[in-house]
C-alpha positions, 0 to 999 in steps of 0.5 A, a space after each residue: 485853925 480853931 480860932 477862924 472856925 465858926 458854925 458855917 457848913 464850910 467849916 464843918 467840911 474843913 473839920 471833916 477834911 482835917 480829921 480825915 487827913 490825920 486819920 490817914 497818917 500811919 507812921 505816927 499816932 496823931 493826937 486825934 483825941 487831943 484835937 477833938 477835946 480842944 475843939 469840944 471845949 473851945 468851940 462846943 457848938 461847932 463840935 456838936 454840929 460836926 458830930 451831928 454830921 457824922 454817920 453813927 458807928 463810924 470810926 470818926 463818930 466813935 472818936 467824938 465820943 472819947 472823953 479826955 481832960 482838956 488840960 492833959 490834951 493841951 499838954 500833949 499838944 505842947 501848949 503849956 502856958 496861958 499866953 500860948 493858949 490865948 494866942 492859939 485860940 484868939 490870935 495874937 493881940 499886937 
């Protein structure tokens, strides 16, 4: 998802929808902070626009203010090597 997102308004709506849907998951704890961290590091402008679109003091707004090491976030998301990361961010280079 992250590699096809830009700064368009429709992309911000898609991010809101994505985080809204994972916040409804109750049987496991989804890696929301990890997703936020990857978005913040690899698409910082889009992350900033997403954060600006949120109502302050809401649960999602607070999650955008949580800091996590990006390396740990990638490990928690089972992204363990550079090729896998490159493929997920930029797409396969076939």
